[in-house]
Each structure stands twice: as structure tokens, then as C-alpha cells.
Residue, then its C-alpha position, 0 to 999 in steps of 0.5 A: m058087584y053091581i055096575f050101573m051105567s048112566d047117560g050121565h044124568i040121574d033123574d031120581l038122584e034123591a030116591v037113589k040116595r034114600y035107597t042107599i042109606q036104607l041099604a047101608k043100614d040093612i047091611a050094618a044090621g046084618k039084614h043084607n050082604f055086603i055089596k060093591c057098586v060102580l057108577i059109570g056116566v057115559g055120553k057127551k052130557v055127563d053131569e059131572n056135578q051130580i056124579v061128584a055129589f053122589l060120590v061125596f054122598s057115598d063116602q059118608 
């Protein structure tokens, strides 16, 4: 399990999405073991819209 803590804003969200898609394909193809990831946004300036967008993306 991987736990990612953020100040609430992911500067490279599009790169994270691309990596996540490739990782999912590798897992499906048996090239990578299954993993669990947790994203935690902390601080006073958490970008809730960005966190929600990432969560919606990860459910696809």
C-alpha cells in the first residue's frame, strides 16, 4: 500500500493520470503486482475540486 500526502494541490495532475493509466494497464497485463494507493490532502488550501476529479478519474 502506498500513501501519498499532499498539501492539497497536485501540480502535475495530468502526469499522475497518465502514469496511473499505464500502471493499470501493466497490472491488467500481469506486468506489475496489484497495489493500493491512498491520497490524503492536508492543509488550509486543499483543492477539493482537484481531489474529487482525481477520485472520479480513478474509478474509471
